[in-house]
C-alpha positions in Angstrom: -16.5 -31.5 -4.3 -16.2 -31.8 -0.5 -16.7 -29.7 2.6 -13.4 -29.8 4.5 -12.7 -28.3 7.9 -9.1 -27.3 8.6 -8.3 -26.5 12.2 -5.3 -24.1 12.2 -5.5 -22.9 8.5 -3.6 -19.6 8.9 0.0 -20.8 8.9 2.4 -23.4 7.7 1.0 -26.8 6.8 -2.6 -25.8 7.6 -2.4 -22.8 5.2 -0.7 -24.8 2.5 -3.4 -27.5 2.8 -6.2 -25.0 2.8 -4.8 -23.3 -0.4 -4.3 -26.7 -2.1 -7.8 -28.0 -1.4 -9.5 -24.7 -2.2 -7.6 -24.6 -5.5 -9.0 -28.0 -6.3 -12.5 -26.7 -5.9 -13.3 -28.0 -2.4 -15.2 -25.8 0.0 -12.7 -25.2 2.8 -13.7 -24.0 6.3 -10.6 -22.8 8.0 -10.1 -21.8 11.7 -7.4 -19.6 13.1 -6.2 -18.5 16.4 -4.1 -15.7 14.9 -2.8 -14.9 11.4 -4.6 -14.5 8.1 -6.4 -17.0 5.9 -6.8 -16.8 2.1 -9.8 -14.7 1.1 -11.6 -17.5 -0.8 -11.8 -19.7 2.4 -14.6 -19.5 4.9 -13.0 -18.5 8.2 -13.7 -18.7 11.9 -11.6 -17.7 14.9 -11.1 -20.6 17.3 -9.0 -21.4 20.3 -8.9 -25.2 20.6 -7.9 -24.9 24.3 -11.3 -23.4 25.1 -13.6 -25.6 27.1 -16.2 -25.8 24.3 -15.5 -25.9 20.6 -17.7 -23.4 18.7 -18.9 -25.2 15.6 -21.6 -22.6 14.7 -19.9 -21.6 11.5 -19.4 -25.2 10.3 -21.9 -26.6 7.8 -24.2 -29.4 8.9 -22.6 -31.8 6.4 -18.8 -32.1 6.2 -16.6 -34.7 4.6 -13.3 -34.2 6.4 -11.4 -32.7 9.3 -7.7 -31.9 9.2 -6.3 -30.9 12.6 -3.1 -28.9 12.4 -2.3 -27.1 15.7 1.0 -28.1 17.1 4.2 -27.0 18.8 7.9 -27.8 18.7 9.5 -27.4 22.1 12.9 -29.0 22.2 14.6 -29.1 25.6 16.6 -31.6 27.8 14.1 -33.7 29.7 15.4 -32.6 33.1 14.5 -29.0 32.2 10.9 -29.5 31.2 8.3 -28.8 33.8 5.4 -31.2 34.0 3.0 -28.4 33.2 4.7 -27.9 29.8 3.8 -31.5 28.9 0.2 -30.8 29.9 0.1 -27.6 27.8 1.3 -29.4 24.7 -1.1 -32.3 25.4 -4.1 -29.9 25.7 -3.2 -28.3 22.4 -2.3 -31.3 20.3 -4.4 -34.1 21.7 -7.3 -32.8 23.8 -7.9 -30.1 21.2 -8.1 -32.8 18.5 -10.4 -34.9 20.7 -12.8 -32.0 21.4 -12.9 -31.0 17.7 -13.7 -34.5 16.5 -16.3 -35.0 19.1 -17.9 -31.6 18.3 -18.0 -32.3 14.5 -18.7 -36.1 14.5 -22.4 -35.7 13.8 -21.5 -33.6 10.8 -19.0 -36.1 9.5 -21.5 -39.0 9.9 -23.6 -37.4 7.2 -20.9 -37.9 4.6 -20.7 -41.0 2.4 -16.9 -40.9 2.4 -15.5 -39.1 5.4 -11.9 -38.7 6.5 -10.0 -37.3 9.5 -6.3 -36.4 9.2 -4.1 -35.8 12.3 -0.4 -35.0 12.6 2.3 -36.9 14.4 6.1 -36.5 14.0 9.0 -38.7 12.8 10.4 -38.4 16.3 7.7 -40.8 17.8 9.0 -43.8 16.0 12.7 -42.8 15.6 13.6 -41.2 18.9 15.6 -38.0 19.0 17.4 -36.1 21.7 15.4 -33.4 23.4 12.1 -34.5 21.8 10.4 -35.9 24.8 7.9 -33.1 25.1 6.7 -33.2 21.5 6.9 -37.0 21.4 4.6 -37.5 24.3 1.7 -35.7 22.6 2.4 -37.0 19.2 2.7 -40.6 20.5 -0.8 -40.1 21.9 -2.0 -38.9 18.5 -0.8 -42.1 16.8 -2.6 -44.2 19.4 -5.8 -42.0 18.9 -5.5 -42.4 15.2 -5.5 -46.2 15.3 -8.2 -46.4 18.0 -10.6 -44.1 16.1 -9.9 -45.8 12.8 -11.1 -49.0 14.3 -14.1 -47.5 16.0 -15.3 -45.4 13.1 -14.7 -48.0 10.3 -16.1 -48.3 7.7 -17.9 -44.9 7.7 -15.1 -42.6 8.6 -11.4 -43.1 7.8 -8.7 -41.8 10.3 -5.0 -41.4 9.4 -2.1 -39.4 10.6 0.9 -37.8 8.9 4.3 -38.0 10.6 6.6 -35.4 9.0 10.2 -34.7 9.7 11.4 -31.1 10.1 9.5 -28.9 7.7 10.1 -25.3 6.6 7.2 -23.6 8.4 6.9 -20.7 10.9 6.6 -23.3 13.7 10.1 -24.5 13.0 11.6 -21.0 12.4 13.9 -21.1 15.5 15.5 -24.3 14.1 15.8 -22.9 10.6 16.7 -19.3 11.3 19.8 -19.2 9.1 20.9 -20.7 5.8 23.6 -22.7 7.7 20.9 -24.3 9.9 18.7 -25.1 6.9 21.6 -26.7 5.0 22.8 -28.7 8.1 19.3 -30.0 8.9 18.7 -30.8 5.2 21.9 -33.0 5.1 20.5 -35.1 8.0 17.8 -36.4 5.6 18.4 -38.9 2.8 16.7 -36.6 0.4 19.2 -33.9 1.4 16.7 -31.1 2.0 14.1 -29.8 4.5 10.5 -30.6 3.8 8.1 -27.9 2.7 4.6 -27.2 3.9 3.5 -28.1 0.3 5.1 -31.5 0.6 2.9 -32.3 3.6 -0.2 -30.7 2.2 -0.1 -33.0 -0.8 -0.3 -36.0 1.6 -3.1 -34.4 3.6 -5.0 -33.7 0.4 -4.6 -37.3 -0.7 -5.8 -38.7 2.6 -8.8 -36.5 2.6 -9.7 -37.5 -1.0 -11.5 -40.6 -2.3 -8.3 -41.7 -3.9 -7.3 -43.0 -0.4 -10.6 -44.7 0.2 -9.0 -48.0 1.3 -6.5 -46.4 3.7 -7.3 -46.0 7.4 -5.5 -46.4 10.7 -2.1 -45.5 9.1 0.8 -43.3 10.1 2.1 -41.9 6.9 5.8 -40.9 7.1 6.5 -37.9 4.9 10.0 -37.3 6.1 12.6 -37.3 3.4 13.5 -40.9 4.3 14.5 -40.0 7.8 12.5 -42.8 9.5 13.6 -45.7 7.4 16.9 -44.9 5.7 20.3 -44.5 7.3 22.0 -41.5 5.7 
C-alpha cells in the first residue's frame, strides 16, 4: 500500500478521494485549512498561501501528492480586479508549486510516484464569466505537462479537468433543485458530477494501474468537453 498526501482533504473532491484511498488500505495524510477529516486519516492543518509549507507531519517516503485547493469565482471580466486573479493564482498554482517543491525529496524515494493536480473543463472549452478560474487552471495544465517531462520516468504528473461537480465549492451554483436540474441538462450525461466521480479518477491516477500515463489532462466532465448536447 502507498503513502499518499492529499492537500485539502476536508471537503468535496479532496475528502471523497481521502475516503476512497483510505478505504483501499492506503495510508493517507490529509491537510486541511478548515473543516473535518475522517478519523482514520492522518491530519495536519495547512494554509497553502503561507510563505513556507510545513511538511513536518509528512513521512520521509511518500508515493503520491493530490493537490485539491481551488475556487470558483464567476464574474464578468470587466468586474474582476487584478488582485482577484493574483489571489486565485496564489491558491491554485503557487500553492501547488510550493507543495511539490517541499515534498519532492519524499516523492523521489518512491519506486512509482505520482502527482495529481486539478484543472477545469473551462480551460479547453471556454465559458462566459470563467476568465478568473481559467487563468489559474490554464497554468495548472501547463505546469502538469512541464513537470511530467522534467520528472519522467521517476514521477508521473497528470491533471483532472472536471465539469461542474456537486461539492461545497459549487454550492452557490447548485443551491436549488432547479439549478441542479438545469446545470445537469447542459451535460450529455444529463447530470451533475459527484465528488466520488472525480475521486475515482484521482485514485486511478495515483495507482500503479496508470503507470504508463503521464502529462495528461483527464476530462471527467460528463461529456461536456467533447460532445455537443
